[in-house]
C-alpha positions, 0 to 999 in steps of 0.5 A: 778291288779296282776296276781293273780286278774286274776286269776279264778277257774271256774267248769265245774257246773258253768256258766261264767259272763263277766261282774263280771270276765272280766278277767280270765285264763284257770284254770278248774277243769272240774269233772269226764271223762266220758268213753263214748264208745257209738256213738260219735254223731258229725257233720261232715261238708264234707271238700272234696270239697276246692279249693286248690285241684288241680282237684277242682280248675279245676273244678271250672276254667272248669265249669266241674260240674260232679267233684264237684258233684262226691264229694257231693255224695260221701261224702253224701254217706260215713254220711258227714251231710253238705257238705263245699264250701271252694273257698279260697279268689276267688277274680276272678268272685266271684258271679257267681263262687260261685251261680255256684259252690252252683247250682251244688251240691245243684243239687245231694245232699239234703244236707245243705251246709258250705259257706267257703270263706273269701270273703264277695262278694262271701259269699252272693252269696252263702248264697243267691244261698241255697235252706237249711240252711247254714252255713257261714264258715271264720268268725273271730274276725277281725275288718273287718270280724266282719263288713262284715261277720258277719252282713250277717250271720243276714242277712241271718239267719244261723249259723255261725263259729266264729274262735278265730283269730284276728288282732292281729294273733292267741291267744297263749293260752287257756285265750287269746282265750276265751278273742278274743271268748268272745269279737266275741262273745258279738259284734255278739248278738250285732247284734241279733245273738244268740249264739245257732246259733255259732260255735267256731272254735279255731284254729287247728296247725299242730302237727308237728310243733318243740315245738308250735304243741304239746303246741296249741294241748293240749292247744285245747283241754283245750279250747273245754272242757271250751267253753260250760261253759264260752259262753251257747249255742255256737257249738264248729268245727275244722278243723281236718285235719289241726293237720296233714298238714306236717307228711308223707301222710301215718300218716295223717289219725291216727292223726285225727282220735285220736284227733278226738275221744280226742275232741270229749270227751272234748265236740267237736261237730264238724269236717271240716271232710274227710266222705271219711276217712272210718275208721274216721267215723266208730269211730265217729258213735261208730263202733270202741269201744274198740279204743275209749276206749283205746284213754280215758285210753290214756288220763287219763294217765292210765297204758297201757300194749301195749304187749296185743294189737294188732299192731293197738291199739298200736298206736291209744294209743302212736299217743294220747299221742302225742296229748296230749305231754306225748311223744314227737311229731317226724315223728317217733313216732310210733315206740318209 
């Protein structure tokens, strides 16, 4: 089949049948963008209980429940919808450790939990201990994950986050991401997991990575925009902070805040993010409509008079232009 035969233009008001079009490139006419500046209504999965943080790692190792519980309570009070328990690959005392962690958190919050580990034994232990319907985070299109993680989602009747990763690695463009996730979702459907229980993660990469970072930032905006048309019923989520990895600490929140607004406009359902970032939470809960409107205008390429804006407004506009690939990324993007 030649390349042209593989290209299909999909309009936002049309569904997609994989049986008819087994391969396509994401060339989308999305219809007019909305300019809504009301409450974004995004599900926020609190990211702060993460084993990569030294305090969390030490607390888990020493069974110091207070450190974990303080983080859980703070995220609950800040407005998180889920609490993510990210313990990485977890290779030691997996069942007992995960059960302890889940129970410690559930003593201080009624929020549902996101069980986030690559270890299927630890995952099952966590799912068993959950009192509310949890989210199984960390499934993917890799063979081992499909064979071990997805059956757990079915067994425990929980929602599941499935990333676009495969045994070949990270799909490099929108087309390959779509092909990857369609195959994995089809596998999940065969196990009895409906689309409505599936949250798709396109995997965000740092915008600071030379050239590649901005390309992935833009392609993920496109991917989120077409996901519902490609796989009706599925939800979407992202690890938001990945976008700003490698960026000077003082600049990271601005990238995260701006990008979450841009992704939400394109249909993002959820973000694994820091609910303790008050400005981010204000944005997603409708407290900063003028900033949201400015980000939308920057997305649409409108001519914006920066001289008429406050410094904060200028920073958001400049950041949106970096994230849409209009301005080349550097650590000094706000100074240009």
